[in-house]
RODOTI-778642 format. One record per residue (C-alpha): residue in three letters; x, y, z. Coordinates in nm, 2 decimals, m for minus. Layout:
BEGIN
<r 'ALA', <X, Y, Z>>,
...
END
This chain:
BEGIN
<r 'UNK', <10.91, 11.21, 12.28>>,
<r 'UNK', <10.95, 10.87, 12.46>>,
<r 'UNK', <11.02, 10.60, 12.19>>,
<r 'UNK', <10.87, 10.33, 12.40>>,
<r 'UNK', <10.52, 10.23, 12.36>>,
<r 'UNK', <10.30, 10.40, 12.64>>,
<r 'UNK', <10.24, 10.14, 12.92>>,
<r 'UNK', <9.88, 10.25, 12.93>>,
<r 'UNK', <9.84, 10.09, 12.58>>,
<r 'UNK', <9.98, 9.76, 12.65>>,
<r 'UNK', <9.66, 9.58, 12.72>>,
<r 'UNK', <9.52, 9.72, 12.40>>,
<r 'UNK', <9.83, 9.62, 12.19>>,
<r 'UNK', <9.82, 9.27, 12.35>>,
<r 'UNK', <9.45, 9.22, 12.28>>,
<r 'UNK', <9.50, 9.34, 11.92>>,
<r 'UNK', <9.78, 9.09, 11.88>>,
<r 'UNK', <9.57, 8.80, 12.00>>,
<r 'UNK', <9.29, 8.91, 11.78>>,
<r 'UNK', <9.54, 8.91, 11.49>>,
<r 'UNK', <9.66, 8.56, 11.56>>,
<r 'UNK', <9.33, 8.40, 11.67>>,
<r 'UNK', <9.07, 8.57, 11.46>>,
<r 'UNK', <9.22, 8.73, 11.16>>,
<r 'UNK', <9.50, 8.49, 11.06>>,
<r 'UNK', <9.27, 8.18, 11.05>>,
<r 'UNK', <9.02, 8.33, 10.81>>,
<r 'UNK', <9.28, 8.53, 10.61>>,
<r 'UNK', <9.31, 8.29, 10.32>>,
<r 'UNK', <8.94, 8.22, 10.32>>,
<r 'UNK', <8.84, 8.57, 10.24>>,
<r 'UNK', <9.14, 8.63, 10.00>>,
<r 'UNK', <8.98, 8.35, 9.79>>,
<r 'UNK', <8.63, 8.47, 9.85>>,
<r 'UNK', <8.67, 8.82, 9.71>>,
<r 'UNK', <8.39, 9.06, 9.80>>,
<r 'UNK', <8.23, 8.81, 10.04>>,
<r 'UNK', <8.16, 8.99, 10.38>>,
<r 'UNK', <8.36, 8.85, 10.67>>,
<r 'UNK', <8.07, 8.78, 10.91>>,
<r 'UNK', <8.33, 8.68, 11.18>>,
<r 'UNK', <8.41, 9.06, 11.21>>,
<r 'UNK', <8.06, 9.14, 11.35>>,
<r 'UNK', <8.13, 9.02, 11.70>>,
<r 'UNK', <8.49, 9.17, 11.69>>,
<r 'UNK', <8.36, 9.51, 11.57>>,
<r 'UNK', <8.11, 9.51, 11.86>>,
<r 'UNK', <8.39, 9.46, 12.11>>,
<r 'UNK', <8.59, 9.73, 11.94>>,
<r 'UNK', <8.30, 9.97, 11.98>>,
<r 'UNK', <8.27, 9.88, 12.34>>,
<r 'UNK', <8.65, 9.95, 12.39>>,
<r 'UNK', <8.62, 10.29, 12.22>>,
<r 'UNK', <8.31, 10.40, 12.42>>,
<r 'UNK', <8.47, 10.29, 12.75>>,
<r 'UNK', <8.83, 10.36, 12.69>>,
<r 'UNK', <9.06, 10.65, 12.80>>,
<r 'UNK', <9.18, 10.75, 12.45>>,
<r 'UNK', <9.18, 10.38, 12.36>>,
<r 'UNK', <9.08, 10.30, 12.00>>,
<r 'UNK', <9.12, 9.97, 11.81>>,
<r 'UNK', <9.00, 10.07, 11.47>>,
<r 'UNK', <9.07, 10.33, 11.19>>,
<r 'UNK', <8.86, 10.61, 11.34>>,
<r 'UNK', <9.02, 10.90, 11.54>>,
<r 'UNK', <8.87, 11.14, 11.80>>,
<r 'UNK', <8.81, 11.50, 11.73>>,
<r 'UNK', <9.12, 11.71, 11.76>>,
<r 'UNK', <9.15, 12.06, 11.89>>,
<r 'UNK', <9.08, 12.04, 12.25>>,
<r 'UNK', <9.26, 12.25, 12.51>>,
<r 'UNK', <9.47, 11.99, 12.69>>,
<r 'UNK', <9.82, 12.08, 12.76>>,
<r 'UNK', <10.14, 11.87, 12.81>>,
<r 'UNK', <10.26, 11.56, 12.65>>,
<r 'UNK', <9.97, 11.34, 12.55>>,
<r 'UNK', <9.96, 10.99, 12.41>>,
<r 'UNK', <9.60, 10.97, 12.30>>,
<r 'UNK', <9.37, 10.82, 12.04>>,
<r 'UNK', <9.59, 10.86, 11.74>>,
<r 'UNK', <9.88, 10.69, 11.90>>,
<r 'UNK', <9.66, 10.40, 12.04>>,
<r 'UNK', <9.49, 10.37, 11.72>>,
<r 'UNK', <9.81, 10.33, 11.52>>,
<r 'UNK', <9.97, 10.09, 11.77>>,
<r 'UNK', <9.66, 9.87, 11.75>>,
<r 'UNK', <9.65, 9.89, 11.38>>,
<r 'UNK', <10.01, 9.75, 11.36>>,
<r 'UNK', <9.89, 9.44, 11.54>>,
<r 'UNK', <9.57, 9.40, 11.34>>,
<r 'UNK', <9.75, 9.42, 11.01>>,
<r 'UNK', <10.00, 9.18, 11.15>>,
<r 'UNK', <9.69, 8.95, 11.12>>,
<r 'UNK', <9.54, 9.07, 10.80>>,
<r 'UNK', <9.52, 9.42, 10.62>>,
<r 'UNK', <9.22, 9.35, 10.41>>,
<r 'UNK', <9.02, 9.23, 10.71>>,
<r 'UNK', <9.11, 9.55, 10.92>>,
<r 'UNK', <8.98, 9.75, 10.63>>,
<r 'UNK', <8.66, 9.55, 10.65>>,
<r 'UNK', <8.59, 9.63, 11.00>>,
<r 'UNK', <8.25, 9.79, 11.05>>,
<r 'UNK', <8.23, 10.15, 11.18>>,
<r 'UNK', <8.63, 10.18, 11.15>>,
<r 'UNK', <8.64, 10.34, 10.79>>,
<r 'UNK', <8.84, 10.63, 10.67>>,
<r 'UNK', <8.52, 10.83, 10.64>>,
<r 'UNK', <8.49, 10.79, 11.02>>,
<r 'UNK', <8.83, 10.96, 11.04>>,
<r 'UNK', <8.69, 11.26, 10.84>>,
<r 'UNK', <8.39, 11.29, 11.06>>,
<r 'UNK', <8.59, 11.27, 11.38>>,
<r 'UNK', <8.85, 11.52, 11.28>>,
<r 'UNK', <8.81, 11.89, 11.33>>,
<r 'UNK', <8.59, 11.90, 11.02>>,
<r 'UNK', <8.26, 11.79, 11.18>>,
<r 'UNK', <8.08, 12.00, 11.43>>,
<r 'UNK', <7.95, 11.88, 11.77>>,
<r 'UNK', <7.60, 11.82, 11.63>>,
<r 'UNK', <7.72, 11.61, 11.35>>,
<r 'UNK', <7.96, 11.41, 11.58>>,
<r 'UNK', <7.67, 11.32, 11.79>>,
<r 'UNK', <7.42, 11.25, 11.51>>,
<r 'UNK', <7.66, 11.04, 11.31>>,
<r 'UNK', <7.79, 10.85, 11.61>>,
<r 'UNK', <7.79, 10.49, 11.54>>,
<r 'UNK', <7.77, 10.51, 11.17>>,
<r 'UNK', <8.01, 10.32, 10.93>>,
<r 'UNK', <8.14, 10.58, 10.69>>,
<r 'UNK', <8.36, 10.52, 10.37>>,
<r 'UNK', <8.55, 10.79, 10.21>>,
<r 'UNK', <8.50, 10.88, 9.83>>,
<r 'UNK', <8.77, 11.12, 9.70>>,
<r 'UNK', <8.93, 10.96, 9.39>>,
<r 'UNK', <8.78, 11.03, 9.05>>,
<r 'UNK', <8.85, 10.86, 8.70>>,
<r 'UNK', <9.03, 11.18, 8.58>>,
<r 'UNK', <9.21, 11.34, 8.88>>,
<r 'UNK', <9.42, 11.05, 9.02>>,
<r 'UNK', <9.61, 11.15, 9.34>>,
<r 'UNK', <9.54, 11.52, 9.29>>,
<r 'UNK', <9.26, 11.58, 9.54>>,
<r 'UNK', <9.22, 11.93, 9.45>>,
<r 'UNK', <9.13, 11.84, 9.08>>,
<r 'UNK', <8.81, 11.67, 9.16>>,
<r 'UNK', <8.50, 11.74, 8.94>>,
<r 'UNK', <8.21, 11.61, 9.15>>,
<r 'UNK', <7.99, 11.91, 9.21>>,
<r 'UNK', <7.76, 12.01, 9.48>>,
<r 'UNK', <7.49, 12.27, 9.41>>,
<r 'UNK', <7.28, 12.43, 9.67>>,
<r 'UNK', <6.92, 12.40, 9.64>>,
<r 'UNK', <6.72, 12.52, 9.94>>,
<r 'UNK', <6.80, 12.30, 10.24>>,
<r 'UNK', <6.97, 12.05, 10.02>>,
<r 'UNK', <7.28, 12.01, 9.80>>,
<r 'UNK', <7.26, 11.83, 9.47>>,
<r 'UNK', <7.56, 11.60, 9.39>>,
<r 'UNK', <7.67, 11.50, 9.04>>,
<r 'UNK', <7.99, 11.31, 8.96>>,
<r 'UNK', <8.17, 10.98, 8.99>>,
<r 'UNK', <8.41, 10.83, 9.25>>,
<r 'UNK', <8.63, 10.53, 9.23>>,
<r 'UNK', <8.82, 10.32, 9.46>>,
<r 'UNK', <8.59, 10.38, 9.75>>,
<r 'UNK', <8.71, 10.14, 10.03>>,
<r 'UNK', <8.39, 9.98, 10.19>>,
<r 'UNK', <8.18, 10.16, 9.94>>,
<r 'UNK', <7.91, 9.91, 9.91>>,
<r 'UNK', <7.90, 9.79, 10.28>>,
<r 'UNK', <7.93, 10.12, 10.47>>,
<r 'UNK', <7.63, 10.30, 10.61>>,
<r 'UNK', <7.73, 10.62, 10.45>>,
<r 'UNK', <8.00, 10.78, 10.22>>,
<r 'UNK', <8.19, 11.10, 10.29>>,
<r 'UNK', <8.20, 11.24, 9.94>>,
<r 'UNK', <8.44, 11.53, 9.84>>,
<r 'UNK', <8.27, 11.78, 9.60>>,
<r 'UNK', <8.33, 12.13, 9.48>>,
<r 'UNK', <8.07, 12.40, 9.53>>,
<r 'UNK', <8.23, 12.61, 9.24>>,
<r 'UNK', <8.48, 12.47, 8.99>>,
<r 'UNK', <8.60, 12.81, 8.91>>,
<r 'UNK', <8.73, 12.87, 9.26>>,
<r 'UNK', <8.95, 12.56, 9.26>>,
<r 'UNK', <9.04, 12.39, 9.58>>,
<r 'UNK', <8.89, 12.65, 9.82>>,
<r 'UNK', <8.53, 12.54, 9.71>>,
<r 'UNK', <8.60, 12.16, 9.79>>,
<r 'UNK', <8.39, 12.05, 10.09>>,
<r 'UNK', <8.30, 11.71, 10.21>>,
<r 'UNK', <7.94, 11.57, 10.25>>,
<r 'UNK', <7.79, 11.26, 10.43>>,
<r 'UNK', <7.57, 11.07, 10.19>>,
<r 'UNK', <7.37, 10.80, 10.35>>,
<r 'UNK', <7.33, 10.45, 10.19>>,
<r 'UNK', <7.01, 10.43, 9.99>>,
<r 'UNK', <7.00, 10.80, 9.91>>,
<r 'UNK', <6.83, 10.84, 9.58>>,
<r 'UNK', <7.07, 10.91, 9.30>>,
<r 'UNK', <7.37, 10.74, 9.46>>,
<r 'UNK', <7.46, 10.41, 9.28>>,
<r 'UNK', <7.73, 10.14, 9.33>>,
<r 'UNK', <7.82, 10.08, 8.99>>,
<r 'UNK', <8.07, 9.80, 9.04>>,
<r 'UNK', <8.32, 9.64, 9.28>>,
<r 'UNK', <8.68, 9.62, 9.18>>,
<r 'UNK', <8.88, 9.30, 9.14>>,
<r 'UNK', <9.22, 9.37, 9.30>>,
<r 'UNK', <9.57, 9.25, 9.36>>,
<r 'UNK', <9.55, 9.23, 9.73>>,
<r 'UNK', <9.33, 9.33, 10.03>>,
<r 'UNK', <9.05, 9.12, 9.85>>,
<r 'UNK', <8.85, 9.09, 10.17>>,
<r 'UNK', <8.78, 9.46, 10.15>>,
<r 'UNK', <8.52, 9.58, 9.90>>,
<r 'UNK', <8.64, 9.86, 9.67>>,
<r 'UNK', <8.36, 10.04, 9.48>>,
<r 'UNK', <8.29, 10.27, 9.20>>,
<r 'UNK', <8.00, 10.50, 9.29>>,
<r 'UNK', <7.80, 10.74, 9.07>>,
<r 'UNK', <7.60, 11.04, 9.19>>,
<r 'UNK', <7.33, 11.17, 8.95>>,
<r 'UNK', <7.12, 11.45, 9.09>>,
<r 'UNK', <7.18, 11.31, 9.44>>,
<r 'UNK', <7.01, 11.53, 9.70>>,
<r 'UNK', <7.19, 11.56, 10.04>>,
<r 'UNK', <7.06, 11.75, 10.34>>,
<r 'UNK', <7.26, 12.08, 10.39>>,
<r 'UNK', <7.32, 11.95, 10.75>>,
<r 'UNK', <7.53, 11.67, 10.61>>,
<r 'UNK', <7.80, 11.91, 10.49>>,
<r 'UNK', <8.10, 11.86, 10.72>>,
<r 'UNK', <8.24, 12.19, 10.85>>,
<r 'UNK', <8.18, 12.54, 10.74>>,
<r 'UNK', <7.95, 12.59, 10.42>>,
<r 'UNK', <8.13, 12.93, 10.34>>,
<r 'UNK', <8.40, 12.93, 10.08>>,
<r 'UNK', <8.72, 13.07, 10.24>>,
<r 'UNK', <8.96, 13.13, 9.94>>,
<r 'UNK', <9.24, 13.23, 10.17>>,
<r 'UNK', <9.23, 12.91, 10.38>>,
<r 'UNK', <9.17, 12.69, 10.07>>,
<r 'UNK', <9.06, 12.34, 10.16>>,
<r 'UNK', <9.28, 12.30, 10.46>>,
<r 'UNK', <8.98, 12.19, 10.67>>,
<r 'UNK', <8.91, 11.88, 10.47>>,
<r 'UNK', <9.28, 11.81, 10.41>>,
<r 'UNK', <9.34, 11.78, 10.78>>,
<r 'UNK', <9.17, 11.44, 10.75>>,
<r 'UNK', <9.47, 11.32, 10.58>>,
<r 'UNK', <9.70, 11.44, 10.87>>,
<r 'UNK', <9.51, 11.19, 11.08>>,
<r 'UNK', <9.49, 10.90, 10.84>>,
<r 'UNK', <9.82, 10.90, 10.67>>,
<r 'UNK', <10.00, 10.79, 10.99>>,
<r 'UNK', <9.74, 10.51, 11.02>>,
<r 'UNK', <9.81, 10.39, 10.66>>,
<r 'UNK', <10.18, 10.39, 10.76>>,
<r 'UNK', <10.09, 10.18, 11.07>>,
<r 'UNK', <9.91, 9.94, 10.83>>,
<r 'UNK', <10.22, 9.90, 10.62>>,
<r 'UNK', <10.44, 9.85, 10.94>>,
<r 'UNK', <10.20, 9.58, 11.06>>,
<r 'UNK', <10.20, 9.39, 10.74>>,
<r 'UNK', <10.58, 9.41, 10.70>>,
<r 'UNK', <10.61, 9.29, 11.06>>,
<r 'UNK', <10.43, 8.98, 10.98>>,
<r 'UNK', <10.67, 8.91, 10.69>>,
<r 'UNK', <10.97, 8.99, 10.89>>,
<r 'UNK', <10.90, 8.77, 11.16>>,
<r 'UNK', <10.81, 8.47, 10.93>>,
<r 'UNK', <11.13, 8.52, 10.74>>,
<r 'UNK', <11.33, 8.52, 11.07>>,
<r 'UNK', <11.16, 8.19, 11.17>>,
<r 'UNK', <11.26, 8.03, 10.83>>,
<r 'UNK', <11.62, 8.14, 10.85>>,
<r 'UNK', <11.65, 8.12, 11.23>>,
<r 'UNK', <11.99, 7.94, 11.22>>,
<r 'UNK', <12.14, 8.21, 11.00>>,
<r 'UNK', <12.08, 8.50, 11.24>>,
<r 'UNK', <12.26, 8.63, 11.54>>,
<r 'UNK', <11.98, 8.71, 11.80>>,
<r 'UNK', <12.21, 8.94, 11.99>>,
<r 'UNK', <12.32, 9.13, 11.67>>,
<r 'UNK', <12.68, 9.10, 11.79>>,
<r 'UNK', <12.81, 8.98, 11.45>>,
<r 'UNK', <12.92, 9.27, 11.23>>,
<r 'UNK', <12.71, 9.28, 10.93>>,
<r 'UNK', <13.00, 9.24, 10.69>>,
<r 'UNK', <13.08, 8.91, 10.86>>,
<r 'UNK', <12.72, 8.79, 10.84>>,
<r 'UNK', <12.58, 8.56, 10.56>>,
<r 'UNK', <12.41, 8.75, 10.27>>,
<r 'UNK', <12.07, 8.64, 10.38>>,
<r 'UNK', <12.13, 8.76, 10.74>>,
<r 'UNK', <12.26, 9.09, 10.63>>,
<r 'UNK', <11.96, 9.15, 10.41>>,
<r 'UNK', <11.72, 9.07, 10.70>>,
<r 'UNK', <11.92, 9.29, 10.93>>,
<r 'UNK', <11.88, 9.59, 10.68>>,
<r 'UNK', <11.52, 9.52, 10.64>>,
<r 'UNK', <11.49, 9.53, 11.02>>,
<r 'UNK', <11.67, 9.87, 11.04>>,
<r 'UNK', <11.44, 10.01, 10.77>>,
<r 'UNK', <11.13, 9.88, 10.94>>,
<r 'UNK', <11.22, 10.04, 11.27>>,
<r 'UNK', <11.30, 10.38, 11.10>>,
<r 'UNK', <10.95, 10.36, 10.95>>,
<r 'UNK', <10.78, 10.28, 11.27>>,
<r 'UNK', <10.95, 10.57, 11.46>>,
<r 'UNK', <10.85, 10.81, 11.19>>,
<r 'UNK', <10.49, 10.69, 11.21>>,
<r 'UNK', <10.49, 10.71, 11.59>>,
<r 'UNK', <10.61, 11.08, 11.57>>,
<r 'UNK', <10.34, 11.17, 11.33>>,
<r 'UNK', <10.07, 11.02, 11.55>>,
<r 'UNK', <10.22, 11.17, 11.86>>,
<r 'UNK', <10.21, 11.52, 11.70>>,
<r 'UNK', <9.84, 11.48, 11.61>>,
<r 'UNK', <9.76, 11.38, 11.97>>,
<r 'UNK', <9.95, 11.69, 12.09>>,
<r 'UNK', <9.78, 11.93, 11.84>>,
<r 'UNK', <10.10, 12.00, 11.66>>,
<r 'UNK', <10.09, 12.07, 11.28>>,
<r 'UNK', <10.19, 11.73, 11.14>>,
<r 'UNK', <10.12, 11.75, 10.75>>,
<r 'UNK', <10.49, 11.71, 10.68>>,
<r 'UNK', <10.56, 11.44, 10.93>>,
<r 'UNK', <10.24, 11.24, 10.83>>,
<r 'UNK', <10.35, 11.24, 10.46>>,
<r 'UNK', <10.71, 11.14, 10.56>>,
<r 'UNK', <10.57, 10.86, 10.76>>,
<r 'UNK', <10.35, 10.74, 10.49>>,
<r 'UNK', <10.60, 10.77, 10.22>>,
<r 'UNK', <10.86, 10.57, 10.42>>,
<r 'UNK', <10.63, 10.30, 10.56>>,
<r 'UNK', <10.46, 10.25, 10.22>>,
<r 'UNK', <10.78, 10.20, 10.03>>,
<r 'UNK', <10.96, 10.01, 10.30>>,
<r 'UNK', <10.66, 9.79, 10.38>>,
<r 'UNK', <10.62, 9.68, 10.01>>,
<r 'UNK', <11.00, 9.63, 9.97>>,
<r 'UNK', <11.02, 9.41, 10.29>>,
<r 'UNK', <10.72, 9.19, 10.19>>,
<r 'UNK', <10.85, 9.13, 9.84>>,
<r 'UNK', <11.20, 9.07, 9.96>>,
<r 'UNK', <11.08, 8.81, 10.21>>,
<r 'UNK', <10.89, 8.62, 9.93>>,
<r 'UNK', <11.22, 8.64, 9.72>>,
<r 'UNK', <11.43, 8.50, 10.02>>,
<r 'UNK', <11.18, 8.22, 10.10>>,
<r 'UNK', <11.19, 8.11, 9.73>>,
<r 'UNK', <10.93, 7.84, 9.66>>,
<r 'UNK', <10.80, 7.86, 10.02>>,
<r 'UNK', <10.73, 8.22, 9.98>>,
<r 'UNK', <10.56, 8.19, 9.65>>,
<r 'UNK', <10.30, 7.92, 9.73>>,
<r 'UNK', <9.97, 7.95, 9.91>>,
<r 'UNK', <10.08, 7.72, 10.19>>,
<r 'UNK', <10.23, 8.04, 10.35>>,
<r 'UNK', <10.09, 8.39, 10.38>>,
<r 'UNK', <10.41, 8.55, 10.26>>,
<r 'UNK', <10.28, 8.59, 9.92>>,
<r 'UNK', <9.94, 8.73, 10.03>>,
<r 'UNK', <10.13, 9.00, 10.26>>,
<r 'UNK', <10.34, 9.09, 9.95>>,
<r 'UNK', <10.01, 9.16, 9.74>>,
<r 'UNK', <9.84, 9.33, 10.03>>,
<r 'UNK', <10.13, 9.57, 10.10>>,
<r 'UNK', <10.13, 9.73, 9.76>>,
<r 'UNK', <9.80, 9.94, 9.81>>,
<r 'UNK', <9.95, 10.08, 10.12>>,
<r 'UNK', <10.21, 10.26, 9.91>>,
<r 'UNK', <9.94, 10.39, 9.69>>,
<r 'UNK', <9.62, 10.49, 9.86>>,
<r 'UNK', <9.59, 10.79, 10.08>>,
<r 'UNK', <9.84, 10.95, 9.84>>,
<r 'UNK', <10.09, 10.78, 9.63>>,
<r 'UNK', <10.47, 10.78, 9.71>>,
<r 'UNK', <10.51, 11.06, 9.46>>,
<r 'UNK', <10.24, 11.28, 9.61>>,
<r 'UNK', <10.39, 11.24, 9.96>>,
<r 'UNK', <10.74, 11.34, 9.84>>,
<r 'UNK', <10.59, 11.64, 9.67>>,
<r 'UNK', <10.40, 11.75, 9.99>>,
<r 'UNK', <10.72, 11.70, 10.19>>,
<r 'UNK', <10.91, 11.91, 9.93>>,
<r 'UNK', <10.65, 12.20, 9.96>>,
<r 'UNK', <10.67, 12.20, 10.34>>,
<r 'UNK', <11.05, 12.20, 10.33>>,
<r 'UNK', <11.07, 12.48, 10.07>>,
<r 'UNK', <10.78, 12.68, 10.19>>,
<r 'UNK', <10.60, 12.67, 9.85>>,
<r 'UNK', <10.23, 12.64, 9.78>>,
<r 'UNK', <10.08, 12.37, 9.55>>,
<r 'UNK', <10.06, 12.61, 9.26>>,
<r 'UNK', <10.43, 12.70, 9.29>>,
<r 'UNK', <10.55, 12.35, 9.32>>,
<r 'UNK', <10.37, 12.09, 9.11>>,
END
């Protein structure tokens, strides 16, 4: 693996960086204060992103990824890598605004992963899809969901409740995880695309949050909600042997992207704290850390942790591009970046003292935004559990 950013993505990265500085940063505080207000400035930006995605060679500037499983051979730096690198720059601007980008939702990743078939990919092209997994009583255990899907002719009837649905109110559709048979456990879990306005689907409320306030986070109920059978993603048959590996492959794509979000947010904090303490730092890193000031030593350690998280994320994204099983690496990257990102942003607030705590700076906002990146897409504890299972070769029933 080449640890340098691929040269073919330089233009994309540079463009994303300029967007972060000139589009997202200027409106960051505005939409942090105007919680749940839709950032209309993103409409033109999202149209540009759509054009880049349609015309690019594996170039993607949002949170959606292309379908995996093609037959290309050799080393490939494709859409997973380019998406992750652009997300770092976009979250350098504002994480909540990135999550508010039309047609770049996590539900799009589910549709674009190996779960959706070719007909669904074509039919759902251009849609903005949210992802609805978490329920009030299942927490981070995706296999414990209780929302049901009952077959009725050419339709499925969905009943249940979902919480913490990012873009749940704004999106064109929602990818809903539901079980076809509770008695069969995780093997019966499938994902369904439910279009906005479908009878029986109701947005009950929008959550008031610590951070990422620009992004709407919804609680949605499904009461006898009828969905066309054609909107079931993937195979309708229940394969007990395979379990729900198909729908879980979505996470192998999205967890490195959430890691990239944490890396981008932490990058912003690190750069700002280095500007504040510029006179304390050795730009050449020639001074031994034990001979540096306490503040300089803490910043150097944060930089080292940040770089480690970045490289782990790149490895997971690279493996996805090259069709290598990356469940373990995706969880490692998410766990490391989520924890390190939150630690860095909080430490930068602490080091900056009053400057970091007031609203004249974005340091305090980045600290608030970073916390969710250690929680959603699987908490720190869940990621460590997944890594332990992969290392020990144990199933979820053997190691809980």
